[in-house]
Each structure stands twice: as structure tokens, then as C-alpha cells.
C-alpha positions in Angstrom: -10.9 -11.2 14.0 -10.9 -14.8 12.8 -11.8 -14.4 8.9 -11.3 -10.7 8.1 -11.1 -8.8 5.5 -9.5 -6.5 5.6 -10.9 -3.1 3.7 -8.5 -1.7 1.2 -7.8 2.1 1.3 -8.5 4.6 -1.3 -6.9 7.4 -0.1 -4.2 7.9 2.4 -0.6 6.7 3.1 -1.0 3.9 0.1 0.4 6.6 -3.6 2.4 9.2 -3.8 5.3 10.3 -5.5 8.7 8.3 -4.5 11.4 9.6 -6.3 11.1 13.2 -7.1 14.1 14.9 -8.4 15.6 11.3 -9.2 18.1 11.9 -12.4 16.9 10.3 -15.4 16.9 11.4 -19.3 14.0 14.1 -19.5 12.6 13.0 -22.8 11.7 9.7 -21.2 10.8 10.4 -17.6 7.9 13.6 -18.6 6.5 10.7 -20.6 6.1 8.4 -17.7 4.6 11.2 -16.0 2.2 11.4 -18.2 1.2 8.1 -18.5 1.3 8.0 -14.0 -0.7 11.2 -14.3 -3.3 9.3 -16.7 -3.3 5.9 -14.5 -3.9 8.4 -10.9 -6.4 9.4 -13.1 -9.0 6.3 -14.0 -7.3 4.7 -10.2 -9.4 8.0 -9.1 -12.6 6.8 -11.6 -11.8 3.5 -10.0 -11.6 2.3 -13.9 -9.0 -0.4 -12.6 -8.2 -2.2 -16.3 -7.3 1.7 -18.1 -5.4 2.8 -15.0 -2.9 -0.6 -15.1 -2.4 -0.1 -18.9 -1.5 3.9 -18.2 1.1 2.5 -16.3 2.4 0.2 -18.0 2.4 2.3 -20.9 4.6 4.3 -18.3 7.3 1.5 -16.8 7.7 0.5 -20.7 9.4 4.5 -20.7 10.9 3.9 -17.8 11.2 0.0 -16.5 12.8 1.5 -12.7 9.8 3.9 -12.2 8.9 2.7 -9.2 5.9 5.1 -8.8 4.8 2.7 -11.6 5.0 -0.3 -10.6 3.5 0.9 -7.0 0.8 2.7 -8.8 0.1 -1.1 -11.0 0.4 -3.1 -7.9 -2.3 -0.5 -6.3 -4.6 -1.1 -9.7 -4.4 -4.8 -10.0 -4.8 -4.8 -5.6 -8.3 -3.5 -6.2 -8.7 -6.0 -9.8 -9.0 -8.0 -6.7 -5.6 -9.9 -8.6 -3.8 -9.6 -5.2 -1.0 -12.3 -6.6 0.3 -9.7 -9.5 -0.2 -7.2 -6.8 2.4 -8.0 -5.1 4.2 -8.5 -8.1 4.5 -5.5 -9.1 5.1 -3.5 -6.1 7.8 -6.3 -5.2 9.4 -4.3 -8.5 8.6 -1.1 -6.9 10.7 -2.0 -4.0 13.8 -3.0 -6.1 14.4 -0.1 -8.0 12.9 1.9 -4.5 14.6 0.1 -1.3 12.8 1.0 1.5 10.0 2.7 0.1 7.3 2.7 3.1 4.5 3.2 0.9 5.3 0.1 -1.5 5.9 -1.6 1.9 2.6 -0.6 3.1 1.0 -1.5 0.2 2.4 -5.1 -0.2 1.5 -5.9 3.2 -2.0 -4.9 1.6 -1.7 -7.2 -0.8 -0.4 -10.0 1.3 -3.6 -9.4 3.8 -6.2 -9.8 1.0 -4.3 -13.5 0.7 -4.4 -13.7 4.3 -0.6 -14.6 4.3 -0.7 -12.5 8.3 2.8 -13.7 8.8 4.6 -11.6 5.5 1.6 -8.6 5.5 2.5 -7.8 9.3 5.8 -8.1 8.5 5.8 -5.4 5.3 3.3 -3.2 7.8 6.5 -3.0 10.2 8.8 -2.2 7.6 7.2 0.8 6.4 6.2 1.7 10.3 9.9 1.8 10.3 10.4 4.7 7.9 7.4 6.0 8.9 5.6 5.8 12.7 2.8 8.4 12.0 0.9 6.1 10.1 -2.7 5.6 11.5 -3.6 3.2 9.1 -0.9 1.7 8.8 -0.9 0.9 12.1 -4.8 -0.6 12.0 -4.1 -2.7 9.3 -1.0 -4.5 11.3 -3.4 -4.9 14.0 -5.2 -6.4 12.1 -3.0 -9.2 11.0 -2.1 -9.0 14.3 -6.2 -10.2 15.3 -5.8 -12.4 12.8 -2.8 -14.3 14.0 -3.7 -14.2 17.6 -1.9 -12.0 19.0 -4.7 -10.4 20.7 -2.4 -8.0 23.7 0.1 -6.9 20.6 -3.3 -5.8 18.7 -4.4 -3.5 21.3 -1.6 -1.9 21.2 -1.6 -1.2 17.5 -4.9 -0.1 17.2 -4.0 2.3 20.1 -0.8 3.8 18.0 -3.1 4.5 15.0 -6.1 6.3 18.0 -2.6 7.8 18.9 -1.4 9.5 15.5 -5.2 9.9 14.9 -7.1 10.7 17.7 -9.9 10.8 16.2 -9.8 7.1 14.4 -13.3 5.8 14.3 -11.7 2.9 13.3 -9.0 1.7 14.8 -11.3 2.8 17.9 -13.8 -0.6 16.7 -11.4 -2.6 16.3 -10.1 -1.7 19.8 -13.9 -2.1 21.2 -13.8 -5.0 19.5 -11.3 -6.8 21.1 -12.4 -5.9 24.1 
């Protein structure tokens, strides 16, 4: 719907580990993971500045740590710094190309800035990697609806319901379009 501001989920598909098991110097990786764990704790408490500080420390220790870039982007997005979040998500994708979760997060950042075409492209990429993500289908539907593509939005919302039959938010969006 016109003027709709998408909700940024606090849980679900938008956080996690991308590079578990990849080869890196053990000491630097262990310290960077400690920073990531602390940052995640601050995310749960919704203390964005502290979380961002921990993720930046992890990135400083291990610049190619995609999870730290992704989670830094989440902090920035929650703190209403979408432009900066976009850069962090792009860094995560640079170091871990094709990571669907980072693609979905990048889509959320574009959606926050009302860049509907870019957001929809990111959601499509995320769904190519892992199609059974109702929250991403919902976000895609919101972007398609904002672009005036009601039929395509309806299809996306129905996919969300297909993957999560009790997804009230998707049913609400379907109702709005009807």
C-alpha cells in the first residue's frame, strides 16, 4: 500500500551464521566471535550503539567477517541509519557472496528508504537461495504493493501463507489488497 513503512522484524531469517567452519586464523577468529556474541547480546537488549561497537571491534580484528558486517548492518538499520546499513550489508555480501540472509537484510534497508525496486530485487535474490521464508515473501509483497503491482504482491503474500499457514500478518496483507 502507498506510504506503507515496512516493519523490521526483530527475529527470524535476518540473523545467523554464514561462515561457520571457514578457514581463518584461530586466534583472531575466536576473538572476533566473542565480539559478535557480545554484539548479539546487545541486539537482544536493543542497545544499538553498544552492539554496533562490538561488531566494529570484531570487524577490526577480522575485516572479512561477514556475520559481523551483517549484524552491524542490523544495528544501523534498527537505529534508523539505513544508508549506513546498506554499506554494511554490501560488505557482508562482498565477503560472502550469495548469502540470502544478507540479501534479505539489504532489501529491508532499501525498503526503509522507499527504494522499492532495489528492495524487491534483494528479496528475490534471498528467495532464490532459500524459498521457504515467509517473512521474506511478506517483505517482497509489501514492496510489490508499494510499486502498484497488486497481483504480484498477492502472489507473494500467498507464498508467505503457503510456507507458514498461520501467518496472520500475511493474511492481513491479503485482506488489505482485496
